CHARMM-style PDB file with segment names, atoms N, HN, CA, C and O in Angstrom:
ATOM      1  N   MET     1       0.852  -1.180   0.000  1.00  0.00      PROA
ATOM      2  CA  MET     1       0.000   0.000   0.000  1.00  0.00      PROA
ATOM      3  C   MET     1       0.893   1.236   0.000  1.00  0.00      PROA
ATOM      4  O   MET     1       1.934   1.277   0.655  1.00  0.00      PROA
ATOM      5  N   ASP     2       0.475   2.194  -0.718  1.00  0.00      PROA
ATOM      6  HN  ASP     2      -0.371   2.161  -1.251  1.00  0.00      PROA
ATOM      7  CA  ASP     2       1.237   3.445  -0.824  1.00  0.00      PROA
ATOM      8  C   ASP     2       1.131   4.217   0.498  1.00  0.00      PROA
ATOM      9  O   ASP     2       0.021   4.502   0.946  1.00  0.00      PROA
ATOM     10  N   PRO     3       2.259   4.559   1.129  1.00  0.00      PROA
ATOM     11  CA  PRO     3       2.221   5.243   2.428  1.00  0.00      PROA
ATOM     12  C   PRO     3       1.476   6.573   2.408  1.00  0.00      PROA
ATOM     13  O   PRO     3       0.940   6.988   3.436  1.00  0.00      PROA
ATOM     14  N   LYS     4       1.431   7.241   1.273  1.00  0.00      PROA
ATOM     15  HN  LYS     4       1.866   6.903   0.439  1.00  0.00      PROA
ATOM     16  CA  LYS     4       0.747   8.541   1.251  1.00  0.00      PROA
ATOM     17  C   LYS     4      -0.777   8.395   1.328  1.00  0.00      PROA
ATOM     18  O   LYS     4      -1.478   9.379   1.563  1.00  0.00      PROA
ATOM     19  N   HSD     5      -1.289   7.188   1.134  1.00  0.00      PROA
ATOM     20  HN  HSD     5      -0.719   6.388   0.943  1.00  0.00      PROA
ATOM     21  CA  HSD     5      -2.739   6.965   1.215  1.00  0.00      PROA
ATOM     22  C   HSD     5      -3.176   6.355   2.546  1.00  0.00      PROA
ATOM     23  O   HSD     5      -4.370   6.164   2.777  1.00  0.00      PROA
ATOM     24  N   THR     6      -2.224   6.051   3.416  1.00  0.00      PROA
ATOM     25  HN  THR     6      -1.254   6.206   3.229  1.00  0.00      PROA
ATOM     26  CA  THR     6      -2.605   5.416   4.685  1.00  0.00      PROA
ATOM     27  C   THR     6      -3.454   6.336   5.550  1.00  0.00      PROA
ATOM     28  O   THR     6      -4.361   5.862   6.234  1.00  0.00      PROA
ATOM     29  N   GLY     7      -3.186   7.638   5.540  1.00  0.00      PROA
ATOM     30  HN  GLY     7      -2.449   8.024   4.985  1.00  0.00      PROA
ATOM     31  CA  GLY     7      -3.993   8.588   6.319  1.00  0.00      PROA
ATOM     32  C   GLY     7      -5.425   8.625   5.838  1.00  0.00      PROA
ATOM     33  O   GLY     7      -6.356   8.636   6.644  1.00  0.00      PROA
ATOM     34  N   GLU     8      -5.607   8.645   4.530  1.00  0.00      PROA
ATOM     35  HN  GLU     8      -4.851   8.637   3.876  1.00  0.00      PROA
ATOM     36  CA  GLU     8      -6.960   8.632   3.955  1.00  0.00      PROA
ATOM     37  C   GLU     8      -7.675   7.330   4.296  1.00  0.00      PROA
ATOM     38  O   GLU     8      -8.857   7.319   4.639  1.00  0.00      PROA
ATOM     39  N   MET     9      -6.926   6.233   4.194  1.00  0.00      PROA
ATOM     40  HN  MET     9      -5.965   6.242   3.915  1.00  0.00      PROA
ATOM     41  CA  MET     9      -7.506   4.923   4.491  1.00  0.00      PROA
ATOM     42  C   MET     9      -7.926   4.855   5.958  1.00  0.00      PROA
ATOM     43  O   MET     9      -8.999   4.341   6.273  1.00  0.00      PROA
ATOM     44  N   LEU    10      -7.092   5.367   6.849  1.00  0.00      PROA
ATOM     45  HN  LEU    10      -6.220   5.785   6.594  1.00  0.00      PROA
ATOM     46  CA  LEU    10      -7.416   5.363   8.276  1.00  0.00      PROA
ATOM     47  C   LEU    10      -8.681   6.178   8.545  1.00  0.00      PROA
ATOM     48  O   LEU    10      -9.561   5.721   9.274  1.00  0.00      PROA
ATOM     49  N   ARG    11      -8.785   7.372   7.971  1.00  0.00      PROA
ATOM     50  HN  ARG    11      -8.070   7.744   7.379  1.00  0.00      PROA
ATOM     51  CA  ARG    11      -9.989   8.198   8.156  1.00  0.00      PROA
ATOM     52  C   ARG    11     -11.225   7.467   7.634  1.00  0.00      PROA
ATOM     53  O   ARG    11     -12.278   7.470   8.271  1.00  0.00      PROA
ATOM     54  N   HSD    12     -11.082   6.849   6.478  1.00  0.00      PROA
ATOM     55  HN  HSD    12     -10.226   6.846   5.960  1.00  0.00      PROA
ATOM     56  CA  HSD    12     -12.206   6.114   5.890  1.00  0.00      PROA
ATOM     57  C   HSD    12     -12.647   4.975   6.810  1.00  0.00      PROA
ATOM     58  O   HSD    12     -13.841   4.779   7.035  1.00  0.00      PROA
ATOM     59  N   LEU    13     -11.679   4.229   7.338  1.00  0.00      PROA
ATOM     60  HN  LEU    13     -10.709   4.388   7.155  1.00  0.00      PROA
ATOM     61  CA  LEU    13     -12.011   3.117   8.236  1.00  0.00      PROA
ATOM     62  C   LEU    13     -12.638   3.613   9.532  1.00  0.00      PROA
ATOM     63  O   LEU    13     -13.546   2.972  10.061  1.00  0.00      PROA
ATOM     64  N   GLU    14     -12.172   4.738  10.047  1.00  0.00      PROA
ATOM     65  HN  GLU    14     -11.434   5.259   9.617  1.00  0.00      PROA
ATOM     66  CA  GLU    14     -12.767   5.302  11.265  1.00  0.00      PROA
ATOM     67  C   GLU    14     -14.203   5.742  11.008  1.00  0.00      PROA
ATOM     68  O   GLU    14     -15.070   5.548  11.861  1.00  0.00      PROA
ATOM     69  N   GLU    15     -14.465   6.328   9.852  1.00  0.00      PROA
ATOM     70  HN  GLU    15     -13.761   6.486   9.159  1.00  0.00      PROA
ATOM     71  CA  GLU    15     -15.837   6.720   9.495  1.00  0.00      PROA
ATOM     72  C   GLU    15     -16.726   5.488   9.369  1.00  0.00      PROA
ATOM     73  O   GLU    15     -17.862   5.479   9.844  1.00  0.00      PROA
ATOM     74  N   GLN    16     -16.205   4.461   8.733  1.00  0.00      PROA
ATOM     75  HN  GLN    16     -15.282   4.468   8.347  1.00  0.00      PROA
ATOM     76  CA  GLN    16     -16.968   3.227   8.579  1.00  0.00      PROA
ATOM     77  C   GLN    16     -17.250   2.597   9.938  1.00  0.00      PROA
ATOM     78  O   GLN    16     -18.344   2.083  10.171  1.00  0.00      PROA
ATOM     79  N   ASP    17     -16.270   2.636  10.833  1.00  0.00      PROA
ATOM     80  HN  ASP    17     -15.381   3.054  10.644  1.00  0.00      PROA
ATOM     81  CA  ASP    17     -16.443   2.093  12.178  1.00  0.00      PROA
ATOM     82  C   ASP    17     -17.567   2.825  12.904  1.00  0.00      PROA
ATOM     83  O   ASP    17     -18.417   2.196  13.533  1.00  0.00      PROA
ATOM     84  N   GLU    18     -17.570   4.151  12.818  1.00  0.00      PROA
ATOM     85  HN  GLU    18     -16.879   4.662  12.307  1.00  0.00      PROA
ATOM     86  CA  GLU    18     -18.615   4.941  13.481  1.00  0.00      PROA
ATOM     87  C   GLU    18     -19.993   4.637  12.885  1.00  0.00      PROA
ATOM     88  O   GLU    18     -20.974   4.510  13.618  1.00  0.00      PROA
ATOM     89  N   LEU    19     -20.063   4.522  11.570  1.00  0.00      PROA
ATOM     90  HN  LEU    19     -19.266   4.626  10.975  1.00  0.00      PROA
ATOM     91  CA  LEU    19     -21.339   4.190  10.924  1.00  0.00      PROA
ATOM     92  C   LEU    19     -21.840   2.817  11.359  1.00  0.00      PROA
ATOM     93  O   LEU    19     -23.032   2.629  11.598  1.00  0.00      PROA
ATOM     94  N   LEU    20     -20.924   1.867  11.458  1.00  0.00      PROA
ATOM     95  HN  LEU    20     -19.955   2.020  11.263  1.00  0.00      PROA
ATOM     96  CA  LEU    20     -21.320   0.526  11.896  1.00  0.00      PROA
ATOM     97  C   LEU    20     -21.820   0.537  13.338  1.00  0.00      PROA
ATOM     98  O   LEU    20     -22.801  -0.135  13.658  1.00  0.00      PROA
ATOM     99  N   TRP    21     -21.150   1.300  14.217  1.00  0.00      PROA
ATOM    100  HN  TRP    21     -20.353   1.845  13.958  1.00  0.00      PROA
ATOM    101  CA  TRP    21     -21.607   1.387  15.599  1.00  0.00      PROA
ATOM    102  C   TRP    21     -22.976   2.059  15.690  1.00  0.00      PROA
ATOM    103  O   TRP    21     -23.826   1.624  16.467  1.00  0.00      PROA
ATOM    104  N   ASP    22     -23.196   3.107  14.909  1.00  0.00      PROA
ATOM    105  HN  ASP    22     -22.506   3.460  14.277  1.00  0.00      PROA
ATOM    106  CA  ASP    22     -24.511   3.760  14.882  1.00  0.00      PROA
ATOM    107  C   ASP    22     -25.586   2.774  14.439  1.00  0.00      PROA
ATOM    108  O   ASP    22     -26.673   2.726  15.014  1.00  0.00      PROA
ATOM    109  N   THR    23     -25.272   1.996  13.417  1.00  0.00      PROA
ATOM    110  HN  THR    23     -24.389   2.035  12.950  1.00  0.00      PROA
ATOM    111  CA  THR    23     -26.219   0.997  12.923  1.00  0.00      PROA
ATOM    112  C   THR    23     -26.491  -0.058  13.983  1.00  0.00      PROA
ATOM    113  O   THR    23     -27.637  -0.461  14.182  1.00  0.00      PROA
ATOM    114  N   TYR    24     -25.447  -0.504  14.660  1.00  0.00      PROA
ATOM    115  HN  TYR    24     -24.516  -0.176  14.498  1.00  0.00      PROA
ATOM    116  CA  TYR    24     -25.592  -1.499  15.719  1.00  0.00      PROA
ATOM    117  C   TYR    24     -26.502  -0.978  16.833  1.00  0.00      PROA
ATOM    118  O   TYR    24     -27.410  -1.677  17.282  1.00  0.00      PROA
ATOM    119  N   ARG    25     -26.247   0.261  17.273  1.00  0.00      PROA
ATOM    120  HN  ARG    25     -25.509   0.829  16.908  1.00  0.00      PROA
ATOM    121  CA  ARG    25     -27.075   0.843  18.341  1.00  0.00      PROA
ATOM    122  C   ARG    25     -28.529   0.976  17.902  1.00  0.00      PROA
ATOM    123  O   ARG    25     -29.445   0.695  18.675  1.00  0.00      PROA
ATOM    124  N   SER    26     -28.734   1.400  16.676  1.00  0.00      PROA
ATOM    125  HN  SER    26     -27.990   1.628  16.048  1.00  0.00      PROA
ATOM    126  CA  SER    26     -30.086   1.563  16.151  1.00  0.00      PROA
ATOM    127  C   SER    26     -30.816   0.221  16.084  1.00  0.00      PROA
ATOM    128  O   SER    26     -31.975   0.115  16.485  1.00  0.00      PROA
ATOM    129  N   MET    27     -30.138  -0.788  15.580  1.00  0.00      PROA
ATOM    130  HN  MET    27     -29.197  -0.702  15.253  1.00  0.00      PROA
ATOM    131  CA  MET    27     -30.760  -2.112  15.466  1.00  0.00      PROA
ATOM    132  C   MET    27     -31.009  -2.727  16.838  1.00  0.00      PROA
ATOM    133  O   MET    27     -32.021  -3.397  17.045  1.00  0.00      PROA
ATOM    134  N   SER    28     -30.099  -2.503  17.766  1.00  0.00      PROA
ATOM    135  HN  SER    28     -29.277  -1.959  17.598  1.00  0.00      PROA
ATOM    136  CA  SER    28     -30.273  -3.017  19.121  1.00  0.00      PROA
ATOM    137  C   SER    28     -31.490  -2.370  19.782  1.00  0.00      PROA
ATOM    138  O   SER    28     -32.271  -3.044  20.454  1.00  0.00      PROA
ATOM    139  N   HSD    29     -31.644  -1.068  19.588  1.00  0.00      PROA
ATOM    140  HN  HSD    29     -31.009  -0.520  19.042  1.00  0.00      PROA
ATOM    141  CA  HSD    29     -32.798  -0.347  20.136  1.00  0.00      PROA
ATOM    142  C   HSD    29     -34.098  -0.873  19.517  1.00  0.00      PROA
ATOM    143  O   HSD    29     -35.081  -1.097  20.224  1.00  0.00      PROA
ATOM    144  N   GLU    30     -34.097  -1.067  18.210  1.00  0.00      PROA
ATOM    145  HN  GLU    30     -33.299  -0.885  17.636  1.00  0.00      PROA
ATOM    146  CA  GLU    30     -35.289  -1.570  17.520  1.00  0.00      PROA
ATOM    147  C   GLU    30     -35.635  -2.983  17.995  1.00  0.00      PROA
ATOM    148  O   GLU    30     -36.808  -3.305  18.186  1.00  0.00      PROA
ATOM    149  N   LEU    31     -34.621  -3.818  18.182  1.00  0.00      PROA
ATOM    150  HN  LEU    31     -33.669  -3.556  18.027  1.00  0.00      PROA
ATOM    151  CA  LEU    31     -34.850  -5.175  18.680  1.00  0.00      PROA
ATOM    152  C   LEU    31     -35.491  -5.133  20.058  1.00  0.00      PROA
ATOM    153  O   LEU    31     -36.427  -5.885  20.330  1.00  0.00      PROA
ATOM    154  N   HSD    32     -34.998  -4.263  20.926  1.00  0.00      PROA
ATOM    155  HN  HSD    32     -34.238  -3.652  20.705  1.00  0.00      PROA
ATOM    156  CA  HSD    32     -35.569  -4.150  22.267  1.00  0.00      PROA
ATOM    157  C   HSD    32     -37.037  -3.732  22.200  1.00  0.00      PROA
ATOM    158  O   HSD    32     -37.875  -4.289  22.909  1.00  0.00      PROA
ATOM    159  N   LYS    33     -37.347  -2.754  21.351  1.00  0.00      PROA
ATOM    160  HN  LYS    33     -36.665  -2.302  20.775  1.00  0.00      PROA
ATOM    161  CA  LYS    33     -38.740  -2.322  21.192  1.00  0.00      PROA
ATOM    162  C   LYS    33     -39.615  -3.481  20.725  1.00  0.00      PROA
ATOM    163  O   LYS    33     -40.730  -3.653  21.217  1.00  0.00      PROA
ATOM    164  N   LEU    34     -39.117  -4.274  19.782  1.00  0.00      PROA
ATOM    165  HN  LEU    34     -38.211  -4.134  19.383  1.00  0.00      PROA
ATOM    166  CA  LEU    34     -39.895  -5.406  19.278  1.00  0.00      PROA
ATOM    167  C   LEU    34     -40.084  -6.477  20.348  1.00  0.00      PROA
ATOM    168  O   LEU    34     -41.140  -7.106  20.412  1.00  0.00      PROA
ATOM    169  N   GLN    35     -39.077  -6.690  21.183  1.00  0.00      PROA
ATOM    170  HN  GLN    35     -38.219  -6.179  21.131  1.00  0.00      PROA
ATOM    171  CA  GLN    35     -39.204  -7.668  22.261  1.00  0.00      PROA
ATOM    172  C   GLN    35     -40.245  -7.225  23.279  1.00  0.00      PROA
ATOM    173  O   GLN    35     -41.014  -8.046  23.778  1.00  0.00      PROA
ATOM    174  N   VAL    36     -40.274  -5.938  23.588  1.00  0.00      PROA
ATOM    175  HN  VAL    36     -39.649  -5.271  23.182  1.00  0.00      PROA
ATOM    176  CA  VAL    36     -41.278  -5.408  24.516  1.00  0.00      PROA
ATOM    177  C   VAL    36     -42.669  -5.558  23.907  1.00  0.00      PROA
ATOM    178  O   VAL    36     -43.611  -5.960  24.588  1.00  0.00      PROA
ATOM    179  N   GLU    37     -42.792  -5.234  22.626  1.00  0.00      PROA
ATOM    180  HN  GLU    37     -42.027  -4.906  22.072  1.00  0.00      PROA
ATOM    181  CA  GLU    37     -44.081  -5.369  21.947  1.00  0.00      PROA
ATOM    182  C   GLU    37     -44.536  -6.824  21.926  1.00  0.00      PROA
ATOM    183  O   GLU    37     -45.714  -7.111  22.141  1.00  0.00      PROA
ATOM    184  N   GLU    38     -43.608  -7.742  21.669  1.00  0.00      PROA
ATOM    185  HN  GLU    38     -42.652  -7.510  21.494  1.00  0.00      PROA
ATOM    186  CA  GLU    38     -43.958  -9.164  21.663  1.00  0.00      PROA
ATOM    187  C   GLU    38     -44.467  -9.597  23.034  1.00  0.00      PROA
ATOM    188  O   GLU    38     -45.457 -10.322  23.126  1.00  0.00      PROA
ATOM    189  N   GLU    39     -43.801  -9.162  24.093  1.00  0.00      PROA
ATOM    190  HN  GLU    39     -42.996  -8.573  24.018  1.00  0.00      PROA
ATOM    191  CA  GLU    39     -44.225  -9.528  25.438  1.00  0.00      PROA
ATOM    192  C   GLU    39     -45.625  -8.993  25.731  1.00  0.00      PROA
ATOM    193  O   GLU    39     -46.452  -9.700  26.306  1.00  0.00      PROA
ATOM    194  N   MET    40     -45.890  -7.756  25.338  1.00  0.00      PROA
ATOM    195  HN  MET    40     -45.218  -7.181  24.871  1.00  0.00      PROA
ATOM    196  CA  MET    40     -47.221  -7.179  25.554  1.00  0.00      PROA
ATOM    197  C   MET    40     -48.282  -7.962  24.777  1.00  0.00      PROA
ATOM    198  O   MET    40     -49.360  -8.235  25.306  1.00  0.00      PROA
ATOM    199  N   LEU    41     -47.984  -8.323  23.531  1.00  0.00      PROA
ATOM    200  HN  LEU    41     -47.108  -8.101  23.102  1.00  0.00      PROA
ATOM    201  CA  LEU    41     -48.937  -9.091  22.727  1.00  0.00      PROA
ATOM    202  C   LEU    41     -49.178 -10.475  23.317  1.00  0.00      PROA
ATOM    203  O   LEU    41     -50.309 -10.961  23.320  1.00  0.00      PROA
ATOM    204  N   MET    42     -48.125 -11.109  23.815  1.00  0.00      PROA
ATOM    205  HN  MET    42     -47.206 -10.714  23.812  1.00  0.00      PROA
ATOM    206  CA  MET    42     -48.282 -12.435  24.415  1.00  0.00      PROA
ATOM    207  C   MET    42     -49.132 -12.359  25.685  1.00  0.00      PROA
ATOM    208  O   MET    42     -49.947 -13.245  25.941  1.00  0.00      PROA
ATOM    209  N   ARG    43     -48.942 -11.310  26.472  1.00  0.00      PROA
ATOM    210  HN  ARG    43     -48.279 -10.591  26.264  1.00  0.00      PROA
ATOM    211  CA  ARG    43     -49.768 -11.153  27.678  1.00  0.00      PROA
ATOM    212  C   ARG    43     -51.236 -10.943  27.298  1.00  0.00      PROA
ATOM    213  O   ARG    43     -52.134 -11.523  27.908  1.00  0.00      PROA
ATOM    214  N   THR    44     -51.466 -10.111  26.289  1.00  0.00      PROA
ATOM    215  HN  THR    44     -50.737  -9.640  25.793  1.00  0.00      PROA
ATOM    216  CA  THR    44     -52.827  -9.865  25.815  1.00  0.00      PROA
ATOM    217  C   THR    44     -53.445 -11.148  25.282  1.00  0.00      PROA
ATOM    218  O   THR    44     -54.607 -11.448  25.556  1.00  0.00      PROA
ATOM    219  N   PHE    45     -52.663 -11.901  24.522  1.00  0.00      PROA
ATOM    220  HN  PHE    45     -51.719 -11.657  24.300  1.00  0.00      PROA
ATOM    221  CA  PHE    45     -53.144 -13.174  23.982  1.00  0.00      PROA
ATOM    222  C   PHE    45     -53.481 -14.140  25.113  1.00  0.00      PROA
ATOM    223  O   PHE    45     -54.505 -14.820  25.059  1.00  0.00      PROA
ATOM    224  N   TYR    46     -52.633 -14.207  26.132  1.00  0.00      PROA
ATOM    225  HN  TYR    46     -51.800 -13.654  26.175  1.00  0.00      PROA
ATOM    226  CA  TYR    46     -52.895 -15.089  27.266  1.00  0.00      PROA
ATOM    227  C   TYR    46     -54.164 -14.661  27.991  1.00  0.00      PROA
ATOM    228  O   TYR    46     -54.981 -15.503  28.364  1.00  0.00      PROA
ATOM    229  N   ASP    47     -54.336 -13.343  28.197  1.00  0.00      PROA
ATOM    230  HN  ASP    47     -53.672 -12.658  27.894  1.00  0.00      PROA
ATOM    231  CA  ASP    47     -55.549 -12.847  28.855  1.00  0.00      PROA
ATOM    232  C   ASP    47     -56.794 -13.223  28.053  1.00  0.00      PROA
ATOM    233  O   ASP    47     -57.813 -13.606  28.628  1.00  0.00      PROA
ATOM    234  N   LEU    48     -56.713 -13.115  26.737  1.00  0.00      PROA
ATOM    235  HN  LEU    48     -55.885 -12.804  26.270  1.00  0.00      PROA
ATOM    236  CA  LEU    48     -57.828 -13.493  25.877  1.00  0.00      PROA
ATOM    237  C   LEU    48     -58.117 -14.985  25.983  1.00  0.00      PROA
ATOM    238  O   LEU    48     -59.271 -15.394  26.106  1.00  0.00      PROA
ATOM    239  N   MET    49     -57.065 -15.792  25.936  1.00  0.00      PROA
ATOM    240  HN  MET    49     -56.127 -15.460  25.837  1.00  0.00      PROA
ATOM    241  CA  MET    49     -57.235 -17.245  26.058  1.00  0.00      PROA
ATOM    242  C   MET    49     -57.849 -17.597  27.414  1.00  0.00      PROA
ATOM    243  O   MET    49     -58.711 -18.470  27.512  1.00  0.00      PROA
ATOM    244  N   GLU    50     -57.391 -16.902  28.453  1.00  0.00      PROA
ATOM    245  HN  GLU    50     -56.690 -16.193  28.373  1.00  0.00      PROA
ATOM    246  CA  GLU    50     -57.909 -17.152  29.789  1.00  0.00      PROA
ATOM    247  C   GLU    50     -59.388 -16.775  29.868  1.00  0.00      PROA
ATOM    248  O   GLU    50     -60.179 -17.498  30.472  1.00  0.00      PROA
ATOM    249  N   ALA    51     -59.764 -15.650  29.263  1.00  0.00      PROA
ATOM    250  HN  ALA    51     -59.121 -15.062  28.772  1.00  0.00      PROA
ATOM    251  CA  ALA    51     -61.160 -15.206  29.270  1.00  0.00      PROA
ATOM    252  C   ALA    51     -62.061 -16.193  28.530  1.00  0.00      PROA
ATOM    253  O   ALA    51     -63.222 -16.375  28.899  1.00  0.00      PROA
ATOM    254  N   LYS    52     -61.532 -16.822  27.499  1.00  0.00      PROA
ATOM    255  HN  LYS    52     -60.589 -16.675  27.200  1.00  0.00      PROA
ATOM    256  CA  LYS    52     -62.306 -17.805  26.735  1.00  0.00      PROA
ATOM    257  C   LYS    52     -62.262 -19.187  27.374  1.00  0.00      PROA
ATOM    258  O   LYS    52     -62.913 -20.115  26.894  1.00  0.00      PROA
ATOM    259  N   GLY    53     -61.500 -19.328  28.453  1.00  0.00      PROA
ATOM    260  HN  GLY    53     -60.971 -18.574  28.843  1.00  0.00      PROA
ATOM    261  CA  GLY    53     -61.399 -20.613  29.130  1.00  0.00      PROA
ATOM    262  C   GLY    53     -60.540 -21.617  28.380  1.00  0.00      PROA
ATOM    263  O   GLY    53     -60.738 -22.825  28.515  1.00  0.00      PROA
ATOM    264  N   LEU    54     -59.606 -21.141  27.607  1.00  0.00      PROA
ATOM    265  HN  LEU    54     -59.446 -20.160  27.497  1.00  0.00      PROA
ATOM    266  CA  LEU    54     -58.781 -22.040  26.802  1.00  0.00      PROA
ATOM    267  C   LEU    54     -57.401 -22.293  27.395  1.00  0.00      PROA
ATOM    268  O   LEU    54     -56.591 -23.005  26.802  1.00  0.00      PROA
ATOM    269  N   THR    55     -57.131 -21.716  28.558  1.00  0.00      PROA
ATOM    270  HN  THR    55     -57.789 -21.137  29.040  1.00  0.00      PROA
ATOM    271  CA  THR    55     -55.828 -21.956  29.184  1.00  0.00      PROA
ATOM    272  C   THR    55     -55.933 -23.138  30.120  1.00  0.00      PROA
ATOM    273  O   THR    55     -57.023 -23.539  30.528  1.00  0.00      PROA
ATOM    274  N   LYS    56     -54.793 -23.680  30.450  1.00  0.00      PROA
ATOM    275  HN  LYS    56     -53.907 -23.354  30.119  1.00  0.00      PROA
ATOM    276  CA  LYS    56     -54.765 -24.823  31.359  1.00  0.00      PROA
ATOM    277  C   LYS    56     -54.051 -24.412  32.631  1.00  0.00      PROA
ATOM    278  O   LYS    56     -53.054 -23.690  32.598  1.00  0.00      PROA
ATOM    279  N   LYS    57     -54.571 -24.877  33.744  1.00  0.00      PROA
ATOM    280  HN  LYS    57     -55.381 -25.463  33.771  1.00  0.00      PROA
ATOM    281  CA  LYS    57     -53.933 -24.618  35.027  1.00  0.00      PROA
ATOM    282  C   LYS    57     -53.046 -25.803  35.370  1.00  0.00      PROA
ATOM    283  O   LYS    57     -53.355 -26.944  35.026  1.00  0.00      PROA
ATOM    284  N   LYS    58     -51.944 -25.523  36.048  1.00  0.00      PROA
ATOM    285  HN  LYS    58     -51.693 -24.596  36.327  1.00  0.00      PROA
ATOM    286  CA  LYS    58     -51.119 -26.613  36.554  1.00  0.00      PROA
ATOM    287  C   LYS    58     -51.697 -27.040  37.894  1.00  0.00      PROA
ATOM    288  O   LYS    58     -51.943 -26.215  38.774  1.00  0.00      PROA
ATOM    289  N   GLN    59     -51.907 -28.329  38.029  1.00  0.00      PROA
ATOM    290  HN  GLN    59     -51.708 -28.999  37.314  1.00  0.00      PROA
ATOM    291  CA  GLN    59     -52.450 -28.841  39.278  1.00  0.00      PROA
ATOM    292  C   GLN    59     -51.721 -30.139  39.592  1.00  0.00      PROA
ATOM    293  O   GLN    59     -51.772 -31.095  38.818  1.00  0.00      PROA
ATOM    294  N   TYR    60     -51.050 -30.162  40.720  1.00  0.00      PROA
ATOM    295  HN  TYR    60     -51.008 -29.385  41.349  1.00  0.00      PROA
ATOM    296  CA  TYR    60     -50.293 -31.329  41.146  1.00  0.00      PROA
ATOM    297  C   TYR    60     -49.252 -31.739  40.106  1.00  0.00      PROA
ATOM    298  O   TYR    60     -49.007 -32.927  39.895  1.00  0.00      PROA
ATOM    299  N   GLY    61     -48.647 -30.751  39.463  1.00  0.00      PROA
ATOM    300  HN  GLY    61     -48.846 -29.787  39.635  1.00  0.00      PROA
ATOM    301  CA  GLY    61     -47.575 -31.023  38.516  1.00  0.00      PROA
ATOM    302  C   GLY    61     -48.034 -31.470  37.148  1.00  0.00      PROA
ATOM    303  O   GLY    61     -47.200 -31.790  36.301  1.00  0.00      PROA
ATOM    304  N   LYS    62     -49.336 -31.503  36.901  1.00  0.00      PROA
ATOM    305  HN  LYS    62     -50.014 -31.243  37.589  1.00  0.00      PROA
ATOM    306  CA  LYS    62     -49.862 -31.911  35.595  1.00  0.00      PROA
ATOM    307  C   LYS    62     -50.688 -30.776  35.013  1.00  0.00      PROA
ATOM    308  O   LYS    62     -51.258 -29.978  35.756  1.00  0.00      PROA
ATOM    309  N   ASN    63     -50.755 -30.699  33.692  1.00  0.00      PROA
ATOM    310  HN  ASN    63     -50.292 -31.348  33.088  1.00  0.00      PROA
ATOM    311  CA  ASN    63     -51.625 -29.726  33.037  1.00  0.00      PROA
ATOM    312  C   ASN    63     -53.037 -30.290  32.988  1.00  0.00      PROA
ATOM    313  O   ASN    63     -53.260 -31.396  32.495  1.00  0.00      PROA
ATOM    314  N   VAL    64     -53.981 -29.522  33.502  1.00  0.00      PROA
ATOM    315  HN  VAL    64     -53.800 -28.624  33.902  1.00  0.00      PROA
ATOM    316  CA  VAL    64     -55.372 -29.954  33.536  1.00  0.00      PROA
ATOM    317  C   VAL    64     -56.235 -28.796  33.049  1.00  0.00      PROA
ATOM    318  O   VAL    64     -55.957 -27.644  33.381  1.00  0.00      PROA
ATOM    319  N   SER    65     -57.273 -29.078  32.271  1.00  0.00      PROA
ATOM    320  HN  SER    65     -57.498 -30.015  32.001  1.00  0.00      PROA
ATOM    321  CA  SER    65     -58.182 -28.019  31.821  1.00  0.00      PROA
ATOM    322  C   SER    65     -58.911 -27.438  33.010  1.00  0.00      PROA
ATOM    323  O   SER    65     -59.117 -28.112  34.020  1.00  0.00      PROA
ATOM    324  N   LYS    66     -59.301 -26.182  32.884  1.00  0.00      PROA
ATOM    325  HN  LYS    66     -59.134 -25.634  32.065  1.00  0.00      PROA
ATOM    326  CA  LYS    66     -60.039 -25.500  33.960  1.00  0.00      PROA
ATOM    327  C   LYS    66     -61.342 -26.171  34.257  1.00  0.00      PROA
ATOM    328  OT1 LYS    66     -62.081 -25.722  35.134  1.00  0.00      PROA
TER     329      LYS     66
END
């Protein structure tokens, strides 16, 4: 590699590194939001199933219908 281009290459790699970290943080935040939404939907679904009498209670270590 030509030594006169190493400074440019270093700046380019540092910019790419920062962009990748920004992308990582953004995707991590979005994943967390989706996990929270999934948990809320699962709770709502369970409440609905429970209201319809479709859930099973554990009794004496076995699953038994209500």
